[in-house]
C-alpha positions in Angstrom: -67.2 12.3 -34.0 -64.5 13.0 -31.4 -62.2 14.1 -34.3 -64.7 16.9 -35.0 -65.0 17.9 -31.4 -68.3 16.3 -30.7 -68.5 13.9 -27.8 -71.1 11.2 -28.2 -72.0 8.4 -25.8 -72.2 4.9 -27.1 -75.8 4.7 -26.0 -76.6 7.7 -28.2 -75.1 5.9 -31.2 -77.0 2.7 -30.3 -80.3 4.6 -30.1 -79.6 6.4 -33.4 -78.9 3.1 -35.1 -82.1 1.6 -33.7 -84.1 4.5 -34.9 -82.6 5.0 -38.4 -81.5 1.5 -39.5 -84.9 0.4 -40.7 -85.4 3.5 -42.9 -81.8 3.2 -44.3 -82.4 -0.5 -45.1 -85.7 0.3 -46.8 -84.1 3.0 -49.0 -81.0 0.9 -49.8 -82.9 -2.3 -50.6 -83.9 -0.8 -53.9 -80.3 -0.6 -55.0 -79.5 -4.2 -54.1 -82.4 -5.9 -55.9 -80.9 -8.6 -58.1 -81.7 -8.4 -61.8 -84.2 -10.9 -63.3 -82.6 -14.2 -64.1 -79.4 -13.5 -62.2 -78.5 -15.6 -59.2 -75.3 -16.9 -57.6 -74.5 -19.5 -55.0 -71.7 -20.1 -52.7 -70.1 -23.6 -52.7 -71.1 -25.6 -49.7 -68.0 -26.0 -47.4 -69.4 -29.2 -45.9 -67.9 -31.3 -48.7 -65.0 -33.6 -47.6 -61.5 -32.4 -48.2 
């Protein structure tokens, strides 16, 4: 924001994130729904090497 000549305090950014993050997550969640029958797993790194 400073590049655009707007000085914003870090507390202001924190409050903005706290206020708008739930709404953004709700709207974006629709795009990230996995398709039916599709799943993936990450290998467990606990295996001995």
